[in-house]
DRENDO-1510 file (C-alpha; in Angstrom, 1 decimal, always signed):
<recs>
REC; n; res; u; v; w
REC; 1; MET; -3.2; +64.5; +14.5 .
REC; 2; LYS; -3.6; +65.3; +10.8 .
REC; 3; ASP; -0.1; +64.4; +9.5 .
REC; 4; ASP; +1.9; +61.3; +8.6 .
REC; 5; PHE; +2.4; +60.2; +12.3 .
REC; 6; LYS; +1.4; +56.6; +12.9 .
REC; 7; ALA; +1.0; +55.5; +16.5 .
REC; 8; ASP; +2.4; +52.0; +17.3 .
REC; 9; ALA; +1.0; +52.0; +20.8 .
REC; 10; LEU; -1.6; +53.8; +23.0 .
REC; 11; ILE; -0.5; +54.5; +26.5 .
REC; 12; PHE; -3.0; +55.9; +29.0 .
REC; 13; ASP; -3.1; +57.6; +32.3 .
REC; 14; VAL; -6.1; +56.5; +34.3 .
REC; 15; ASP; -7.6; +59.3; +36.3 .
REC; 16; GLY; -9.3; +61.9; +34.1 .
REC; 17; VAL; -8.4; +59.8; +31.0 .
REC; 18; LEU; -9.9; +56.3; +31.3 .
REC; 19; LEU; -12.0; +57.1; +34.3 .
REC; 20; ASP; -14.0; +60.2; +35.3 .
REC; 21; VAL; -12.8; +60.6; +38.9 .
REC; 22; SER; -14.3; +64.0; +39.5 .
REC; 23; ARG; -16.6; +62.7; +42.2 .
REC; 24; SER; -14.0; +60.4; +43.9 .
REC; 25; PHE; -10.5; +61.6; +44.4 .
REC; 26; PRO; -11.3; +65.3; +44.9 .
REC; 27; GLU; -13.9; +64.3; +47.5 .
REC; 28; VAL; -11.3; +62.0; +49.2 .
REC; 29; ILE; -8.9; +64.9; +49.5 .
REC; 30; SER; -11.6; +67.3; +50.8 .
REC; 31; ARG; -12.9; +64.9; +53.4 .
REC; 32; SER; -9.5; +63.9; +54.6 .
REC; 33; VAL; -8.3; +67.5; +55.0 .
REC; 34; MET; -11.4; +68.3; +57.0 .
REC; 35; THR; -11.1; +65.3; +59.2 .
REC; 36; GLY; -7.4; +65.8; +59.6 .
REC; 37; TRP; -7.9; +69.5; +60.5 .
REC; 38; GLU; -10.0; +68.5; +63.5 .
REC; 39; ARG; -8.1; +65.4; +64.4 .
REC; 40; TYR; -4.5; +66.6; +64.2 .
REC; 41; CYS; -4.9; +70.4; +64.4 .
REC; 42; GLY; -7.7; +70.8; +66.9 .
REC; 43; GLY; -9.4; +73.2; +64.5 .
REC; 44; THR; -12.9; +73.7; +63.1 .
REC; 45; ALA; -13.6; +72.4; +59.6 .
REC; 46; ASP; -16.0; +75.2; +58.5 .
REC; 47; ARG; -15.4; +74.7; +54.8 .
REC; 48; ARG; -14.5; +72.1; +52.3 .
REC; 49; GLY; -10.9; +70.9; +52.3 .
REC; 50; TYR; -10.4; +71.2; +48.5 .
REC; 51; ASP; -11.7; +73.1; +45.6 .
REC; 52; ALA; -11.3; +73.6; +41.9 .
REC; 53; ASP; -8.9; +76.5; +42.2 .
REC; 54; ILE; -6.5; +74.5; +44.4 .
REC; 55; GLU; -6.8; +71.5; +42.2 .
REC; 56; ARG; -6.0; +73.4; +39.0 .
REC; 57; ILE; -2.8; +75.0; +40.5 .
REC; 58; LEU; -1.5; +71.6; +41.8 .
REC; 59; LYS; -2.4; +69.6; +38.7 .
REC; 60; ARG; -0.6; +72.1; +36.5 .
REC; 61; HIS; +2.5; +72.0; +38.7 .
REC; 62; GLY; +3.7; +68.6; +37.7 .
REC; 63; ALA; +5.0; +67.2; +41.0 .
REC; 64; PHE; +1.6; +66.9; +42.7 .
REC; 65; ASN; +0.5; +63.7; +41.0 .
REC; 66; ASP; -0.4; +61.7; +44.2 .
REC; 67; ASP; -3.8; +62.8; +45.5 .
REC; 68; TYR; -3.1; +61.3; +49.0 .
REC; 69; ASP; +0.0; +63.4; +49.3 .
REC; 70; ILE; -1.9; +66.4; +48.1 .
REC; 71; ALA; -4.2; +66.0; +51.1 .
REC; 72; TRP; -1.2; +65.7; +53.4 .
REC; 73; ALA; +0.6; +68.7; +51.8 .
REC; 74; LEU; -2.5; +70.9; +52.0 .
REC; 75; LEU; -3.1; +70.1; +55.6 .
REC; 76; SER; +0.5; +70.8; +56.4 .
REC; 77; ILE; +0.3; +74.2; +54.7 .
REC; 78; ALA; -2.9; +75.0; +56.5 .
REC; 79; ALA; -1.4; +74.0; +59.9 .
REC; 80; SER; +1.5; +76.4; +59.4 .
REC; 81; SER; -1.0; +79.3; +59.3 .
REC; 82; GLY; -1.7; +79.3; +63.0 .
REC; 83; GLU; -5.4; +79.7; +62.4 .
REC; 84; LYS; -8.1; +77.6; +63.9 .
REC; 85; LEU; -10.8; +77.9; +61.3 .
REC; 86; LEU; -10.1; +75.8; +58.1 .
REC; 87; SER; -11.7; +78.6; +56.0 .
REC; 88; ARG; -8.9; +81.0; +57.2 .
REC; 89; ALA; -6.1; +78.4; +57.2 .
REC; 90; LEU; -6.4; +76.9; +53.7 .
REC; 91; PRO; -4.3; +78.8; +51.2 .
REC; 92; SER; -5.8; +81.1; +48.6 .
REC; 93; GLY; -4.7; +80.5; +45.1 .
REC; 94; LYS; -2.1; +83.3; +45.3 .
REC; 95; ARG; -0.7; +82.0; +48.6 .
REC; 96; LEU; -0.6; +78.4; +47.3 .
REC; 97; LEU; +1.4; +79.6; +44.3 .
REC; 98; SER; +3.8; +81.3; +46.6 .
REC; 99; GLU; +4.1; +78.3; +48.9 .
REC; 100; ILE; +5.1; +75.9; +46.1 .
REC; 101; SER; +7.4; +78.4; +44.3 .
REC; 102; ASP; +10.4; +76.9; +46.1 .
REC; 103; TYR; +9.4; +73.3; +45.5 .
REC; 104; LYS; +12.3; +70.9; +45.0 .
REC; 105; ASP; +13.1; +67.2; +45.5 .
REC; 106; SER; +9.9; +65.3; +46.1 .
REC; 107; VAL; +6.6; +66.1; +47.8 .
REC; 108; PRO; +7.4; +64.1; +51.0 .
REC; 109; ALA; +10.8; +65.6; +51.3 .
REC; 110; TRP; +9.6; +69.2; +50.5 .
REC; 111; VAL; +6.7; +69.1; +52.9 .
REC; 112; ALA; +8.9; +67.6; +55.7 .
REC; 113; SER; +11.6; +70.2; +55.3 .
REC; 114; LYS; +9.3; +73.2; +55.0 .
REC; 115; TYR; +6.5; +72.3; +57.4 .
REC; 116; GLY; +7.9; +69.6; +59.6 .
REC; 117; SER; +6.1; +66.5; +60.7 .
REC; 118; ARG; +3.2; +67.9; +62.7 .
REC; 119; ILE; +0.8; +66.1; +60.3 .
REC; 120; PRO; +1.5; +62.4; +60.1 .
REC; 121; ARG; +1.8; +61.3; +56.5 .
REC; 122; LYS; +1.2; +57.6; +57.1 .
REC; 123; GLU; -2.1; +58.3; +59.0 .
REC; 124; MET; -3.3; +60.8; +56.4 .
REC; 125; ARG; -2.7; +58.3; +53.6 .
REC; 126; GLU; -4.5; +55.6; +55.5 .
REC; 127; LEU; -7.4; +58.0; +56.0 .
REC; 128; CYS; -7.5; +58.6; +52.2 .
REC; 129; VAL; -7.4; +54.9; +51.4 .
REC; 130; SER; -10.3; +54.3; +53.8 .
REC; 131; LEU; -12.4; +57.0; +52.1 .
REC; 132; TYR; -11.5; +55.8; +48.6 .
REC; 133; GLY; -12.5; +52.3; +49.6 .
REC; 134; THR; -12.0; +48.8; +48.4 .
REC; 135; LYS; -14.1; +46.5; +46.2 .
REC; 136; GLY; -17.7; +47.1; +46.8 .
REC; 137; ASN; -17.5; +50.2; +49.0 .
REC; 138; GLY; -16.1; +53.7; +49.1 .
REC; 139; LEU; -15.9; +56.7; +46.9 .
REC; 140; HIS; -14.3; +54.8; +44.0 .
REC; 141; LEU; -17.8; +53.5; +43.2 .
REC; 142; LEU; -18.7; +56.9; +41.8 .
REC; 143; GLU; -16.1; +56.6; +39.0 .
REC; 144; THR; -17.3; +56.1; +35.4 .
REC; 145; PRO; -15.5; +55.0; +32.2 .
REC; 146; MET; -14.4; +57.7; +29.8 .
REC; 147; LEU; -13.6; +55.1; +27.1 .
REC; 148; LYS; -16.1; +52.4; +26.2 .
REC; 149; LYS; -13.9; +50.1; +24.1 .
REC; 150; HIS; -12.2; +47.1; +25.5 .
REC; 151; TRP; -8.4; +47.4; +25.5 .
REC; 152; SER; -8.0; +44.6; +23.0 .
REC; 153; ARG; -10.1; +46.5; +20.4 .
REC; 154; LEU; -8.3; +49.8; +20.3 .
REC; 155; GLY; -6.4; +49.1; +17.0 .
REC; 156; ALA; -2.9; +49.3; +18.6 .
REC; 157; PRO; -1.2; +47.8; +21.6 .
REC; 158; ALA; -2.2; +49.4; +24.9 .
REC; 159; GLY; -0.3; +50.3; +28.0 .
REC; 160; ILE; -1.0; +52.1; +31.3 .
REC; 161; TYR; +1.3; +54.7; +33.0 .
REC; 162; SER; -0.6; +55.8; +36.2 .
REC; 163; GLY; +0.0; +57.2; +39.6 .
REC; 164; ARG; -2.4; +54.6; +41.0 .
REC; 165; ASP; -1.1; +51.7; +43.0 .
REC; 166; THR; -1.9; +48.1; +42.3 .
REC; 167; MET; -5.0; +48.0; +44.5 .
REC; 168; GLU; -6.4; +51.1; +42.9 .
REC; 169; TRP; -5.7; +49.8; +39.4 .
REC; 170; GLU; -7.5; +46.6; +40.2 .
REC; 171; LEU; -10.6; +48.7; +41.1 .
REC; 172; ALA; -10.1; +50.7; +37.9 .
REC; 173; LYS; -10.0; +47.6; +35.8 .
REC; 174; GLU; -13.3; +46.4; +37.2 .
REC; 175; SER; -14.9; +49.8; +36.5 .
REC; 176; LEU; -13.6; +49.7; +32.9 .
REC; 177; GLY; -14.4; +46.0; +32.3 .
REC; 178; TRP; -10.7; +45.5; +31.7 .
REC; 179; GLU; -10.1; +42.8; +34.2 .
REC; 180; ASP; -8.1; +40.8; +31.7 .
REC; 181; PHE; -5.6; +43.6; +31.0 .
REC; 182; PRO; -2.0; +42.1; +31.2 .
REC; 183; ASP; -0.2; +43.2; +34.3 .
REC; 184; GLU; +3.1; +43.6; +32.5 .
REC; 185; PHE; +1.7; +46.4; +30.4 .
REC; 186; ALA; +0.9; +48.6; +33.4 .
REC; 187; VAL; +3.5; +50.8; +35.2 .
REC; 188; LEU; +2.0; +51.8; +38.6 .
REC; 189; ALA; +3.2; +54.0; +41.5 .
REC; 190; ASP; +4.1; +51.1; +43.7 .
REC; 191; SER; +6.7; +50.0; +41.1 .
REC; 192; GLY; +8.7; +53.0; +42.2 .
REC; 193; VAL; +8.4; +54.6; +38.8 .
REC; 194; THR; +6.3; +57.8; +38.8 .
REC; 195; LYS; +5.5; +60.7; +36.6 .
REC; 196; PRO; +6.9; +63.1; +35.5 .
REC; 197; SER; +9.7; +60.7; +34.9 .
REC; 198; PRO; +9.6; +59.3; +31.3 .
REC; 199; GLU; +10.8; +55.9; +32.6 .
REC; 200; GLY; +7.3; +54.5; +32.6 .
REC; 201; LEU; +6.9; +55.2; +28.9 .
REC; 202; GLU; +10.3; +53.7; +28.2 .
REC; 203; ILE; +9.5; +50.5; +30.1 .
REC; 204; LEU; +6.1; +50.2; +28.4 .
REC; 205; CYS; +7.6; +50.7; +24.9 .
REC; 206; ARG; +10.3; +48.1; +25.6 .
REC; 207; ARG; +7.7; +45.6; +26.8 .
REC; 208; LEU; +5.3; +46.3; +24.0 .
REC; 209; GLY; +8.0; +46.3; +21.3 .
REC; 210; THR; +7.0; +49.7; +20.2 .
REC; 211; SER; +8.7; +53.1; +19.8 .
REC; 212; SER; +6.2; +55.8; +18.8 .
REC; 213; PRO; +3.2; +55.8; +21.2 .
REC; 214; VAL; +0.5; +58.3; +21.8 .
REC; 215; PHE; +0.4; +59.0; +25.6 .
REC; 216; PHE; -3.1; +60.2; +26.7 .
REC; 217; GLY; -3.0; +62.4; +29.8 .
REC; 218; ASP; -4.7; +65.3; +31.5 .
REC; 219; THR; -2.2; +66.9; +33.9 .
REC; 220; ALA; +1.2; +68.6; +33.8 .
REC; 221; SER; +3.0; +65.5; +35.1 .
REC; 222; ASP; +1.7; +63.5; +32.2 .
REC; 223; MET; +2.8; +66.1; +29.6 .
REC; 224; GLN; +6.2; +66.5; +31.2 .
REC; 225; ALA; +6.8; +62.8; +31.1 .
REC; 226; ALA; +5.8; +62.7; +27.4 .
REC; 227; MET; +8.1; +65.7; +26.6 .
REC; 228; ALA; +11.0; +64.1; +28.5 .
REC; 229; PHE; +10.4; +60.8; +26.6 .
REC; 230; GLY; +10.9; +62.7; +23.4 .
REC; 231; ARG; +9.2; +60.2; +21.0 .
REC; 232; GLY; +5.6; +59.7; +19.9 .
REC; 233; ARG; +2.9; +62.3; +20.7 .
REC; 234; PHE; +1.0; +63.6; +23.7 .
REC; 235; ALA; -2.8; +63.9; +23.6 .
REC; 236; ALA; -4.1; +66.2; +26.3 .
REC; 237; ILE; -7.6; +65.3; +27.6 .
REC; 238; GLY; -9.8; +68.0; +28.9 .
REC; 239; SER; -9.2; +71.7; +29.4 .
REC; 240; LEU; -6.3; +71.9; +31.9 .
REC; 241; LEU; -3.4; +71.9; +29.4 .
REC; 242; GLN; -4.2; +74.6; +26.9 .
REC; 243; GLU; -0.5; +74.8; +25.9 .
REC; 244; ALA; -0.5; +71.3; +24.6 .
REC; 245; GLU; -0.2; +70.8; +20.9 .
REC; 246; TYR; -3.0; +68.2; +20.7 .
REC; 247; ILE; -6.0; +68.8; +22.9 .
REC; 248; TYR; -9.2; +66.7; +23.0 .
REC; 249; ALA; -12.4; +67.3; +24.9 .
REC; 250; THR; -12.9; +63.5; +25.5 .
REC; 251; THR; -10.8; +60.4; +25.4 .
REC; 252; GLU; -13.2; +58.8; +22.9 .
REC; 253; GLU; -12.5; +61.7; +20.5 .
REC; 254; ALA; -8.7; +61.4; +21.0 .
REC; 255; VAL; -8.6; +57.6; +20.5 .
REC; 256; ALA; -10.8; +57.9; +17.4 .
REC; 257; ASP; -8.4; +60.5; +15.9 .
REC; 258; VAL; -5.3; +58.3; +16.3 .
REC; 259; THR; -6.6; +54.8; +15.5 .
REC; 260; PRO; -8.2; +53.3; +12.4 .
REC; 261; ALA; -12.0; +53.0; +12.4 .
REC; 262; ASP; -13.5; +49.6; +13.2 .
</recs>
């Protein structure tokens, strides 16, 4: 960000920004879809339940920010195919784009209105939670930090705007070594404020006493929240958002570019 912009706060998404979750949440989605296919649809899970093409389409959409609802939505779409083999039931990229072209409202309302309630959302979410795990067990143990600095040494006040709930954020804090991060500076999904709404950024700036943050994110919902907020800058992490103005290969690089050196 080679201009006169001065960030007065650093606000982070968690997944794909503070933590590398490439071996956790995608695996949670895949396993839950495969299990759900056999449990609720009586089908044969002859392929993985999630892949990089599906992930890219949904993470670029903006609405699909909740990985557990992604699993439920994918299984609902697959169930509507009438097929018994998961390899034939899961949508191709082209079909998935067609399926979500009429998206409106919210993921739960859209899935229920378009595909009905054959796949129980509550049970699918519980399955995902059991796979992700709790302290000391589960796929979350495969997550690794993408930022090595402690939050208090970043050179500017820090905030969190994440689709994680409180339990998942507690696990993330442990992985990051940020157990002492102040709860009031984290806006999480179980607060009722979720991306792509800019409300989380507004709340954090108000609590931090700041107005021009950098928001570090990696998906369309992050960028849409930043654009709707209309102040500060958005730093895209990774390769998904090639249309972003500021793109960084790593979070370490992004933070170093917007904060003074130690």
